[in-house]
N, CA, C, O and the ligand as a Tripos MOL2 file, in Angstrom:
@<TRIPOS>MOLECULE
protein
  273   271    69     0     0
PROTEIN
NO_CHARGES

@<TRIPOS>ATOM
      1 N        -115.3230  -15.9220   96.4320 N.3       1 MET1
      2 CA       -114.3590  -15.7120   97.5280 C.3       1 MET1
      3 C        -112.9500  -16.1270   97.1120 C.2       1 MET1
      4 O        -112.7680  -17.0160   96.2800 O.2       1 MET1
      5 N        -111.9720  -15.4730   97.6990 N.am      2 THR2
      6 CA       -110.5900  -15.8050   97.3830 C.3       2 THR2
      7 C        -110.0720  -16.8500   98.3580 C.2       2 THR2
      8 O        -110.1470  -16.6750   99.5740 O.2       2 THR2
      9 N        -109.5570  -17.9150   97.8220 N.am      3 SER3
     10 CA       -109.0530  -18.9810   98.6800 C.3       3 SER3
     11 C        -107.6720  -18.6130   99.2150 C.2       3 SER3
     12 O        -106.9400  -17.8560   98.5780 O.2       3 SER3
     13 N        -107.3210  -19.1370  100.3620 N.am      4 PRO4
     14 CA       -105.9780  -18.8770  100.9140 C.3       4 PRO4
     15 C        -104.8760  -19.2710   99.9510 C.2       4 PRO4
     16 O        -103.8230  -18.6360   99.9010 O.2       4 PRO4
     17 N        -105.1310  -20.3300   99.1830 N.am      5 ILE5
     18 CA       -104.1000  -20.7600   98.2280 C.3       5 ILE5
     19 C        -103.8640  -19.6730   97.1920 C.2       5 ILE5
     20 O        -102.7200  -19.3700   96.8540 O.2       5 ILE5
     21 N        -104.9440  -19.0870   96.6870 N.am      6 THR6
     22 CA       -104.8020  -18.0400   95.6820 C.3       6 THR6
     23 C        -104.0820  -16.8220   96.2760 C.2       6 THR6
     24 O        -103.2210  -16.2250   95.6310 O.2       6 THR6
     25 N        -104.4460  -16.4670   97.5040 N.am      7 GLN7
     26 CA       -103.7680  -15.3290   98.1320 C.3       7 GLN7
     27 C        -102.2770  -15.6020   98.2880 C.2       7 GLN7
     28 O        -101.4440  -14.7260   98.0530 O.2       7 GLN7
     29 N        -101.9570  -16.8260   98.6870 N.am      8 LEU8
     30 CA       -100.5540  -17.1720   98.8680 C.3       8 LEU8
     31 C         -99.8110  -17.1030   97.5450 C.2       8 LEU8
     32 O         -98.6790  -16.6250   97.4690 O.2       8 LEU8
     33 N        -100.4880  -17.6030   96.4810 N.am      9 ARG9
     34 CA        -99.8250  -17.5940   95.1740 C.3       9 ARG9
     35 C         -99.6100  -16.1630   94.7030 C.2       9 ARG9
     36 O         -98.5640  -15.8500   94.1330 O.2       9 ARG9
     37 N        -100.5790  -15.2990   94.9320 N.am     10 ASP10
     38 CA       -100.4150  -13.9050   94.5340 C.3      10 ASP10
     39 C         -99.2570  -13.2700   95.2950 C.2      10 ASP10
     40 O         -98.4700  -12.5050   94.7380 O.2      10 ASP10
     41 N         -99.1720  -13.6030   96.5750 N.am     11 ARG11
     42 CA        -98.1000  -13.0140   97.3820 C.3      11 ARG11
     43 C         -96.7380  -13.4840   96.8910 C.2      11 ARG11
     44 O         -95.7820  -12.7090   96.8460 O.2      11 ARG11
     45 N         -96.6570  -14.7610   96.5240 N.am     12 ILE12
     46 CA        -95.3870  -15.2930   96.0190 C.3      12 ILE12
     47 C         -95.0150  -14.5900   94.7190 C.2      12 ILE12
     48 O         -93.8550  -14.2320   94.5140 O.2      12 ILE12
     49 N         -95.9910  -14.3950   93.8450 N.am     13 ASN13
     50 CA        -95.7210  -13.7150   92.5870 C.3      13 ASN13
     51 C         -95.2260  -12.2900   92.8420 C.2      13 ASN13
     52 O         -94.2940  -11.8260   92.1850 O.2      13 ASN13
     53 N         -95.8460  -11.6070   93.7850 N.am     14 GLU14
     54 CA        -95.3990  -10.2550   94.1100 C.3      14 GLU14
     55 C         -93.9750  -10.2790   94.6450 C.2      14 GLU14
     56 O         -93.1520   -9.4360   94.2880 O.2      14 GLU14
     57 N         -93.6950  -11.2450   95.4980 N.am     15 THR15
     58 CA        -92.3570  -11.3410   96.0750 C.3      15 THR15
     59 C         -91.3180  -11.6190   95.0040 C.2      15 THR15
     60 O         -90.2340  -11.0360   95.0120 O.2      15 THR15
     61 N         -91.6520  -12.5140   94.0810 N.am     16 LEU16
     62 CA        -90.7130  -12.8540   93.0250 C.3      16 LEU16
     63 C         -90.4600  -11.6600   92.1160 C.2      16 LEU16
     64 O         -89.3140  -11.3680   91.7760 O.2      16 LEU16
     65 N         -91.5200  -10.9730   91.7240 N.am     17 SER17
     66 CA        -91.3520   -9.8640   90.7950 C.3      17 SER17
     67 C         -90.5990   -8.7160   91.4640 C.2      17 SER17
     68 O         -89.6690   -8.1600   90.8800 O.2      17 SER17
     69 N         -90.9970   -8.3600   92.6880 N.am     18 SER18
     70 CA        -90.3200   -7.2660   93.3710 C.3      18 SER18
     71 C         -88.9030   -7.6720   93.7570 C.2      18 SER18
     72 O         -88.0050   -6.8310   93.8080 O.2      18 SER18
     73 N         -88.7010   -8.9520   94.0260 N.am     19 GLY19
     74 CA        -87.3720   -9.4250   94.3910 C.3      19 GLY19
     75 C         -86.3790   -9.2220   93.2680 C.2      19 GLY19
     76 O         -85.2410   -8.8160   93.5040 O.2      19 GLY19
     77 N         -86.8040   -9.5040   92.0430 N.am     20 SER20
     78 CA        -85.8820   -9.3310   90.9210 C.3      20 SER20
     79 C         -85.5410   -7.8590   90.7500 C.2      20 SER20
     80 O         -84.4090   -7.5190   90.4070 O.2      20 SER20
     81 N         -86.5090   -6.9870   90.9860 N.am     21 GLU21
     82 CA        -86.2240   -5.5640   90.8780 C.3      21 GLU21
     83 C         -85.2260   -5.1340   91.9490 C.2      21 GLU21
     84 O         -84.3270   -4.3330   91.6930 O.2      21 GLU21
     85 N         -85.4000   -5.6760   93.1480 N.am     22 ASP22
     86 CA        -84.4720   -5.3280   94.2210 C.3      22 ASP22
     87 C         -83.0740   -5.8150   93.8940 C.2      22 ASP22
     88 O         -82.0930   -5.1250   94.1710 O.2      22 ASP22
     89 N         -82.9760   -6.9970   93.3060 N.am     23 ASP23
     90 CA        -81.6660   -7.5120   92.9510 C.3      23 ASP23
     91 C         -80.9880   -6.5970   91.9420 C.2      23 ASP23
     92 O         -79.8070   -6.2760   92.0770 O.2      23 ASP23
     93 N         -81.7350   -6.1850   90.9390 N.am     24 THR24
     94 CA        -81.1560   -5.3180   89.9210 C.3      24 THR24
     95 C         -80.7080   -4.0020   90.5450 C.2      24 THR24
     96 O         -79.6300   -3.4890   90.2450 O.2      24 THR24
     97 N         -81.5610   -3.4640   91.4240 N.am     25 LYS25
     98 CA        -81.2200   -2.1920   92.0460 C.3      25 LYS25
     99 C         -80.0010   -2.3260   92.9380 C.2      25 LYS25
    100 O         -79.1180   -1.4670   92.9240 O.2      25 LYS25
    101 N         -79.9470   -3.4080   93.7190 N.am     26 SER26
    102 CA        -78.8340   -3.5680   94.6450 C.3      26 SER26
    103 C         -77.5350   -3.7550   93.8860 C.2      26 SER26
    104 O         -76.4940   -3.2560   94.3130 O.2      26 SER26
    105 N         -77.5770   -4.4600   92.7740 N.am     27 ILE27
    106 CA        -76.3650   -4.6480   91.9790 C.3      27 ILE27
    107 C         -75.9110   -3.3050   91.4160 C.2      27 ILE27
    108 O         -74.7190   -2.9980   91.3890 O.2      27 ILE27
    109 N         -76.8880   -2.5080   90.9660 N.am     28 ARG28
    110 CA        -76.5370   -1.2300   90.3680 C.3      28 ARG28
    111 C         -75.9430   -0.2830   91.4120 C.2      28 ARG28
    112 O         -75.0200    0.4790   91.1250 O.2      28 ARG28
    113 N         -76.4940   -0.3470   92.6340 N.am     29 GLU29
    114 CA        -76.0170    0.5650   93.6700 C.3      29 GLU29
    115 C         -74.7720    0.0480   94.3740 C.2      29 GLU29
    116 O         -74.1180    0.7760   95.1190 O.2      29 GLU29
    117 N         -74.4560   -1.2070   94.1300 N.am     30 GLN30
    118 CA        -73.3460   -1.8180   94.8550 C.3      30 GLN30
    119 C         -72.0180   -1.2510   94.3800 C.2      30 GLN30
    120 O         -71.7110   -1.2650   93.1880 O.2      30 GLN30
    121 N         -71.2590   -0.7660   95.3030 N.am     31 SER31
    122 CA        -69.9490   -0.2510   94.9650 C.3      31 SER31
    123 C         -68.9800   -1.3780   94.7160 C.2      31 SER31
    124 O         -69.0650   -2.4280   95.3530 O.2      31 SER31
    125 N         -68.0660   -1.1750   93.8020 N.am     32 SER32
    126 CA        -67.0520   -2.1890   93.5370 C.3      32 SER32
    127 C         -65.7130   -1.7730   94.0990 C.2      32 SER32
    128 O         -64.7000   -2.4320   93.8650 O.2      32 SER32
    129 N         -65.7050   -0.6760   94.8440 N.am     33 LEU33
    130 CA        -64.4660   -0.2050   95.4540 C.3      33 LEU33
    131 C         -64.5990   -0.2590   96.9700 C.2      33 LEU33
    132 O         -65.5900    0.1940   97.5430 O.2      33 LEU33
    133 N         -63.5830   -0.8200   97.5980 N.am     34 PHE34
    134 CA        -63.5660   -0.8870   99.0530 C.3      34 PHE34
    135 C         -62.2330   -0.3370   99.5370 C.2      34 PHE34
    136 O         -61.1840   -0.6310   98.9620 O.2      34 PHE34
    137 N         -62.2790    0.4570  100.5890 N.am     35 GLN35
    138 CA        -61.0600    1.0520  101.0990 C.3      35 GLN35
    139 C         -60.8770    0.7150  102.5670 C.2      35 GLN35
    140 O         -61.8160    0.7720  103.3610 O.2      35 GLN35
    141 N         -59.6600    0.3670  102.9010 N.am     36 CYS36
    142 CA        -59.3160    0.1040  104.2850 C.3      36 CYS36
    143 C         -59.0030    1.4270  104.9720 C.2      36 CYS36
    144 O         -58.1670    2.2000  104.5060 O.2      36 CYS36
    145 N         -59.6790    1.6710  106.0730 N.am     37 ARG37
    146 CA        -59.4720    2.9500  106.7680 C.3      37 ARG37
    147 C         -58.1340    2.9840  107.4750 C.2      37 ARG37
    148 O         -57.6170    4.0600  107.7740 O.2      37 ARG37
    149 N         -57.5670    1.8220  107.7460 N.am     38 THR38
    150 CA        -56.3240    1.7720  108.4970 C.3      38 THR38
    151 C         -55.1170    2.0660  107.6100 C.2      38 THR38
    152 O         -54.2750    2.8920  107.9620 O.2      38 THR38
    153 N         -55.0320    1.4020  106.4730 N.am     39 CYS39
    154 CA        -53.8610    1.5770  105.6120 C.3      39 CYS39
    155 C         -54.2200    2.2400  104.2860 C.2      39 CYS39
    156 O         -53.3500    2.4350  103.4370 O.2      39 CYS39
    157 N         -55.5000    2.5890  104.0990 N.am     40 ASN40
    158 CA        -55.9590    3.3010  102.9100 C.3      40 ASN40
    159 C         -55.8000    2.5080  101.6240 C.2      40 ASN40
    160 O         -55.8580    3.0750  100.5330 O.2      40 ASN40
    161 N         -55.6010    1.2090  101.7410 N.am     41 THR41
    162 CA        -55.5320    0.3920  100.5360 C.3      41 THR41
    163 C         -56.9230    0.2610   99.9270 C.2      41 THR41
    164 O         -57.8940   -0.0270  100.6270 O.2      41 THR41
    165 N         -57.0060    0.4750   98.6260 N.am     42 VAL42
    166 CA        -58.2960    0.3730   97.9390 C.3      42 VAL42
    167 C         -58.3440   -0.9500   97.1880 C.2      42 VAL42
    168 O         -57.4230   -1.3050   96.4530 O.2      42 VAL42
    169 N         -59.4360   -1.6660   97.3910 N.am     43 TYR43
    170 CA        -59.6420   -2.9410   96.7130 C.3      43 TYR43
    171 C         -60.7800   -2.8170   95.7200 C.2      43 TYR43
    172 O         -61.7740   -2.1370   95.9760 O.2      43 TYR43
    173 N         -60.6270   -3.4740   94.5960 N.am     44 VAL44
    174 CA        -61.7140   -3.5670   93.6230 C.3      44 VAL44
    175 C         -62.2920   -4.9620   93.7290 C.2      44 VAL44
    176 O         -61.6340   -5.9430   93.3830 O.2      44 VAL44
    177 N         -63.5300   -5.0520   94.2100 N.am     45 ALA45
    178 CA        -64.1590   -6.3450   94.4250 C.3      45 ALA45
    179 C         -65.6590   -6.1730   94.4410 C.2      45 ALA45
    180 O         -66.1710   -5.0840   94.7030 O.2      45 ALA45
    181 N         -66.3590   -7.2580   94.1600 N.am     46 ILE46
    182 CA        -67.8250   -7.2130   94.2450 C.3      46 ILE46
    183 C         -68.2420   -7.1500   95.7100 C.2      46 ILE46
    184 O         -69.1320   -6.3890   96.0880 O.2      46 ILE46
    185 N         -67.5890   -7.9530   96.5110 N.am     47 ASP47
    186 CA        -67.9530   -7.9930   97.9160 C.3      47 ASP47
    187 C         -66.6930   -8.2370   98.7330 C.2      47 ASP47
    188 O         -66.0330   -9.2650   98.5780 O.2      47 ASP47
    189 N         -66.3640   -7.2980   99.5940 N.am     48 LYS48
    190 CA        -65.1520   -7.4420  100.3850 C.3      48 LYS48
    191 C         -65.4010   -6.8550  101.7570 C.2      48 LYS48
    192 O         -66.0380   -5.8090  101.8840 O.2      48 LYS48
    193 N         -64.9070   -7.5160  102.7770 N.am     49 THR49
    194 CA        -65.1640   -7.0530  104.1320 C.3      49 THR49
    195 C         -63.8860   -6.8570  104.9240 C.2      49 THR49
    196 O         -63.8800   -6.1390  105.9240 O.2      49 THR49
    197 N         -62.8110   -7.4830  104.4930 N.am     50 ARG50
    198 CA        -61.5890   -7.4230  105.2840 C.3      50 ARG50
    199 C         -60.3950   -7.0410  104.4230 C.2      50 ARG50
    200 O         -60.2440   -7.5010  103.2910 O.2      50 ARG50
    201 N         -59.5550   -6.1880  104.9900 N.am     51 CYS51
    202 CA        -58.3010   -5.8560  104.3400 C.3      51 CYS51
    203 C         -57.3410   -7.0310  104.4730 C.2      51 CYS51
    204 O         -57.1580   -7.5730  105.5630 O.2      51 CYS51
    205 N         -56.7380   -7.4150  103.3710 N.am     52 LYS52
    206 CA        -55.8600   -8.5850  103.4270 C.3      52 LYS52
    207 C         -54.5050   -8.2330  104.0440 C.2      52 LYS52
    208 O         -53.7470   -9.1200  104.4360 O.2      52 LYS52
    209 N         -54.2090   -6.9570  104.1280 N.am     53 ASP53
    210 CA        -52.9260   -6.5640  104.7130 C.3      53 ASP53
    211 C         -52.9970   -6.4990  106.2270 C.2      53 ASP53
    212 O         -52.1550   -7.0800  106.9120 O.2      53 ASP53
    213 N         -53.9840   -5.8040  106.7550 N.am     54 CYS54
    214 CA        -54.0450   -5.6150  108.2020 C.3      54 CYS54
    215 C         -55.2820   -6.2560  108.8100 C.2      54 CYS54
    216 O         -55.5110   -6.1340  110.0130 O.2      54 CYS54
    217 N         -56.0820   -6.9350  107.9980 N.am     55 ASP55
    218 CA        -57.2500   -7.6700  108.4790 C.3      55 ASP55
    219 C         -58.2480   -6.7520  109.1660 C.2      55 ASP55
    220 O         -59.0190   -7.1920  110.0190 O.2      55 ASP55
    221 N         -58.2350   -5.4840  108.7960 N.am     56 ASP56
    222 CA        -59.2110   -4.5590  109.3480 C.3      56 ASP56
    223 C         -60.4210   -4.4860  108.4120 C.2      56 ASP56
    224 O         -60.3540   -4.9130  107.2590 O.2      56 ASP56
    225 N         -61.4970   -3.9530  108.9130 N.am     57 ALA57
    226 CA        -62.7030   -3.8670  108.0930 C.3      57 ALA57
    227 C         -62.5230   -2.8150  107.0050 C.2      57 ALA57
    228 O         -61.9740   -1.7390  107.2410 O.2      57 ALA57
    229 N         -62.9970   -3.1510  105.8080 N.am     58 VAL58
    230 CA        -62.9600   -2.1870  104.7190 C.3      58 VAL58
    231 C         -64.3640   -1.6460  104.4950 C.2      58 VAL58
    232 O         -65.3580   -2.3010  104.8080 O.2      58 VAL58
    233 N         -64.4230   -0.4340  103.9460 N.am     59 GLU59
    234 CA        -65.7140    0.1850  103.7020 C.3      59 GLU59
    235 C         -65.9090    0.4500  102.2220 C.2      59 GLU59
    236 O         -64.9530    0.7500  101.5070 O.2      59 GLU59
    237 N         -67.1460    0.3390  101.7630 N.am     60 PRO60
    238 CA        -67.4200    0.6400  100.3500 C.3      60 PRO60
    239 C         -67.1060    2.0880  100.0300 C.2      60 PRO60
    240 O         -67.3820    2.9850  100.8260 O.2      60 PRO60
    241 N         -66.5320    2.3080   98.8720 N.am     61 VAL61
    242 CA        -66.1890    3.6520   98.4400 C.3      61 VAL61
    243 C         -67.0440    4.0010   97.2440 C.2      61 VAL61
    244 O         -67.1580    3.2070   96.3110 O.2      61 VAL61
    245 N         -67.6380    5.1620   97.2570 N.am     62 ARG62
    246 CA        -68.4260    5.5940   96.1060 C.3      62 ARG62
    247 C         -67.5110    5.8130   94.9080 C.2      62 ARG62
    248 O         -66.4050    6.3370   95.0370 O.2      62 ARG62
    249 N         -67.9900    5.4050   93.7520 N.am     63 ALA63
    250 CA        -67.1780    5.4580   92.5500 C.3      63 ALA63
    251 C         -67.1640    6.8620   91.9720 C.2      63 ALA63
    252 O         -67.3750    7.0560   90.7750 O.2      63 ALA63
    253 N         -66.9170    7.8270   92.8220 N.am     64 THR64
    254 CA        -66.7720    9.1910   92.3430 C.3      64 THR64
    255 C         -65.4100    9.7120   92.7650 C.2      64 THR64
    256 O         -64.9030    9.3610   93.8300 O.2      64 THR64
    257 N         -64.8290   10.5400   91.9360 N.am     65 LEU65
    258 CA        -63.5020   11.0500   92.2170 C.3      65 LEU65
    259 C         -63.5440   12.4840   92.7050 C.2      65 LEU65
    260 O         -62.5100   13.1490   92.7580 O.2      65 LEU65
    261 N         -64.7450   12.9790   93.0680 N.am     66 SER66
    262 CA        -64.8960   14.3800   93.4230 C.3      66 SER66
    263 C         -64.1200   14.7160   94.6890 C.2      66 SER66
    264 O         -63.6570   15.8450   94.8540 O.2      66 SER66
    265 N         -63.9760   13.7470   95.5780 N.am     67 ASN67
    266 CA        -63.2870   13.9880   96.8460 C.3      67 ASN67
    267 C         -61.8760   13.4310   96.8630 C.2      67 ASN67
    268 O         -61.2480   13.3760   97.9200 O.2      67 ASN67
    269 N         -61.3740   13.0240   95.7310 N.am     68 ALA68
    270 CA        -60.0720   12.3760   95.6970 C.3      68 ALA68
    271 C         -58.9400   13.3760   95.9550 C.2      68 ALA68
    272 O         -57.7700   12.9950   95.9620 O.2      68 ALA68
    273 ZN        -55.5340   -2.3570  105.6510 Zn       69 ZN69
@<TRIPOS>BOND
     1     1     2 1
     2     2     3 1
     3     3     4 2
     4     3     5 am
     5     5     6 1
     6     6     7 1
     7     7     8 2
     8     7     9 am
     9     9    10 1
    10    10    11 1
    11    11    12 2
    12    11    13 am
    13    13    14 1
    14    14    15 1
    15    15    16 2
    16    15    17 am
    17    17    18 1
    18    18    19 1
    19    19    20 2
    20    19    21 am
    21    21    22 1
    22    22    23 1
    23    23    24 2
    24    23    25 am
    25    25    26 1
    26    26    27 1
    27    27    28 2
    28    27    29 am
    29    29    30 1
    30    30    31 1
    31    31    32 2
    32    31    33 am
    33    33    34 1
    34    34    35 1
    35    35    36 2
    36    35    37 am
    37    37    38 1
    38    38    39 1
    39    39    40 2
    40    39    41 am
    41    41    42 1
    42    42    43 1
    43    43    44 2
    44    43    45 am
    45    45    46 1
    46    46    47 1
    47    47    48 2
    48    47    49 am
    49    49    50 1
    50    50    51 1
    51    51    52 2
    52    51    53 am
    53    53    54 1
    54    54    55 1
    55    55    56 2
    56    55    57 am
    57    57    58 1
    58    58    59 1
    59    59    60 2
    60    59    61 am
    61    61    62 1
    62    62    63 1
    63    63    64 2
    64    63    65 am
    65    65    66 1
    66    66    67 1
    67    67    68 2
    68    67    69 am
    69    69    70 1
    70    70    71 1
    71    71    72 2
    72    71    73 am
    73    73    74 1
    74    74    75 1
    75    75    76 2
    76    75    77 am
    77    77    78 1
    78    78    79 1
    79    79    80 2
    80    79    81 am
    81    81    82 1
    82    82    83 1
    83    83    84 2
    84    83    85 am
    85    85    86 1
    86    86    87 1
    87    87    88 2
    88    87    89 am
    89    89    90 1
    90    90    91 1
    91    91    92 2
    92    91    93 am
    93    93    94 1
    94    94    95 1
    95    95    96 2
    96    95    97 am
    97    97    98 1
    98    98    99 1
    99    99   100 2
   100    99   101 am
   101   101   102 1
   102   102   103 1
   103   103   104 2
   104   103   105 am
   105   105   106 1
   106   106   107 1
   107   107   108 2
   108   107   109 am
   109   109   110 1
   110   110   111 1
   111   111   112 2
   112   111   113 am
   113   113   114 1
   114   114   115 1
   115   115   116 2
   116   115   117 am
   117   117   118 1
   118   118   119 1
   119   119   120 2
   120   119   121 am
   121   121   122 1
   122   122   123 1
   123   123   124 2
   124   123   125 am
   125   125   126 1
   126   126   127 1
   127   127   128 2
   128   127   129 am
   129   129   130 1
   130   130   131 1
   131   131   132 2
   132   131   133 am
   133   133   134 1
   134   134   135 1
   135   135   136 2
   136   135   137 am
   137   137   138 1
   138   138   139 1
   139   139   140 2
   140   139   141 am
   141   141   142 1
   142   142   143 1
   143   143   144 2
   144   143   145 am
   145   145   146 1
   146   146   147 1
   147   147   148 2
   148   147   149 am
   149   149   150 1
   150   150   151 1
   151   151   152 2
   152   151   153 am
   153   153   154 1
   154   154   155 1
   155   155   156 2
   156   155   157 am
   157   157   158 1
   158   158   159 1
   159   159   160 2
   160   159   161 am
   161   161   162 1
   162   162   163 1
   163   163   164 2
   164   163   165 am
   165   165   166 1
   166   166   167 1
   167   167   168 2
   168   167   169 am
   169   169   170 1
   170   170   171 1
   171   171   172 2
   172   171   173 am
   173   173   174 1
   174   174   175 1
   175   175   176 2
   176   175   177 am
   177   177   178 1
   178   178   179 1
   179   179   180 2
   180   179   181 am
   181   181   182 1
   182   182   183 1
   183   183   184 2
   184   183   185 am
   185   185   186 1
   186   186   187 1
   187   187   188 2
   188   187   189 am
   189   189   190 1
   190   190   191 1
   191   191   192 2
   192   191   193 am
   193   193   194 1
   194   194   195 1
   195   195   196 2
   196   195   197 am
   197   197   198 1
   198   198   199 1
   199   199   200 2
   200   199   201 am
   201   201   202 1
   202   202   203 1
   203   203   204 2
   204   203   205 am
   205   205   206 1
   206   206   207 1
   207   207   208 2
   208   207   209 am
   209   209   210 1
   210   210   211 1
   211   211   212 2
   212   211   213 am
   213   213   214 1
   214   214   215 1
   215   215   216 2
   216   215   217 am
   217   217   218 1
   218   218   219 1
   219   219   220 2
   220   219   221 am
   221   221   222 1
   222   222   223 1
   223   223   224 2
   224   223   225 am
   225   225   226 1
   226   226   227 1
   227   227   228 2
   228   227   229 am
   229   229   230 1
   230   230   231 1
   231   231   232 2
   232   231   233 am
   233   233   234 1
   234   234   235 1
   235   235   236 2
   236   235   237 am
   237   237   238 1
   238   238   239 1
   239   239   240 2
   240   239   241 am
   241   241   242 1
   242   242   243 1
   243   243   244 2
   244   243   245 am
   245   245   246 1
   246   246   247 1
   247   247   248 2
   248   247   249 am
   249   249   250 1
   250   250   251 1
   251   251   252 2
   252   251   253 am
   253   253   254 1
   254   254   255 1
   255   255   256 2
   256   255   257 am
   257   257   258 1
   258   258   259 1
   259   259   260 2
   260   259   261 am
   261   261   262 1
   262   262   263 1
   263   263   264 2
   264   263   265 am
   265   265   266 1
   266   266   267 1
   267   267   268 2
   268   267   269 am
   269   269   270 1
   270   270   271 1
   271   271   272 2
@<TRIPOS>SUBSTRUCTURE
     1 MET1         2 RESIDUE 1 A MET
     2 THR2         6 RESIDUE 1 A THR
     3 SER3        10 RESIDUE 1 A SER
     4 PRO4        14 RESIDUE 1 A PRO
     5 ILE5        18 RESIDUE 1 A ILE
     6 THR6        22 RESIDUE 1 A THR
     7 GLN7        26 RESIDUE 1 A GLN
     8 LEU8        30 RESIDUE 1 A LEU
     9 ARG9        34 RESIDUE 1 A ARG
    10 ASP10       38 RESIDUE 1 A ASP
    11 ARG11       42 RESIDUE 1 A ARG
    12 ILE12       46 RESIDUE 1 A ILE
    13 ASN13       50 RESIDUE 1 A ASN
    14 GLU14       54 RESIDUE 1 A GLU
    15 THR15       58 RESIDUE 1 A THR
    16 LEU16       62 RESIDUE 1 A LEU
    17 SER17       66 RESIDUE 1 A SER
    18 SER18       70 RESIDUE 1 A SER
    19 GLY19       74 RESIDUE 1 A GLY
    20 SER20       78 RESIDUE 1 A SER
    21 GLU21       82 RESIDUE 1 A GLU
    22 ASP22       86 RESIDUE 1 A ASP
    23 ASP23       90 RESIDUE 1 A ASP
    24 THR24       94 RESIDUE 1 A THR
    25 LYS25       98 RESIDUE 1 A LYS
    26 SER26      102 RESIDUE 1 A SER
    27 ILE27      106 RESIDUE 1 A ILE
    28 ARG28      110 RESIDUE 1 A ARG
    29 GLU29      114 RESIDUE 1 A GLU
    30 GLN30      118 RESIDUE 1 A GLN
    31 SER31      122 RESIDUE 1 A SER
    32 SER32      126 RESIDUE 1 A SER
    33 LEU33      130 RESIDUE 1 A LEU
    34 PHE34      134 RESIDUE 1 A PHE
    35 GLN35      138 RESIDUE 1 A GLN
    36 CYS36      142 RESIDUE 1 A CYS
    37 ARG37      146 RESIDUE 1 A ARG
    38 THR38      150 RESIDUE 1 A THR
    39 CYS39      154 RESIDUE 1 A CYS
    40 ASN40      158 RESIDUE 1 A ASN
    41 THR41      162 RESIDUE 1 A THR
    42 VAL42      166 RESIDUE 1 A VAL
    43 TYR43      170 RESIDUE 1 A TYR
    44 VAL44      174 RESIDUE 1 A VAL
    45 ALA45      178 RESIDUE 1 A ALA
    46 ILE46      182 RESIDUE 1 A ILE
    47 ASP47      186 RESIDUE 1 A ASP
    48 LYS48      190 RESIDUE 1 A LYS
    49 THR49      194 RESIDUE 1 A THR
    50 ARG50      198 RESIDUE 1 A ARG
    51 CYS51      202 RESIDUE 1 A CYS
    52 LYS52      206 RESIDUE 1 A LYS
    53 ASP53      210 RESIDUE 1 A ASP
    54 CYS54      214 RESIDUE 1 A CYS
    55 ASP55      218 RESIDUE 1 A ASP
    56 ASP56      222 RESIDUE 1 A ASP
    57 ALA57      226 RESIDUE 1 A ALA
    58 VAL58      230 RESIDUE 1 A VAL
    59 GLU59      234 RESIDUE 1 A GLU
    60 PRO60      238 RESIDUE 1 A PRO
    61 VAL61      242 RESIDUE 1 A VAL
    62 ARG62      246 RESIDUE 1 A ARG
    63 ALA63      250 RESIDUE 1 A ALA
    64 THR64      254 RESIDUE 1 A THR
    65 LEU65      258 RESIDUE 1 A LEU
    66 SER66      262 RESIDUE 1 A SER
    67 ASN67      266 RESIDUE 1 A ASN
    68 ALA68      270 RESIDUE 1 A ALA
    69 ZN69       273 GROUP 0 **** ****
C-alpha cells in the first residue's frame, strides 16, 4: 500500500518539476516591452505596471514589429 507520506512526496516532486517548466515558459513568453495607452510611451522592463509620466496602466507589447 502507498502511504500518505509517499503520495505527498510524489506530489511535491511533480509540483517542483512542473513548476520549473512553468517558470521557464513564463519567462520565455514574458514580454519585455510595455506601452502606455495614454501617452504611447514604450518602456523596456521585465515587469512594469505603471507609466512614470502619467501614472496610467501600461500593457505588455508583443515583440513584433508587424503592426508598427
Ligand atoms: Zn503614460
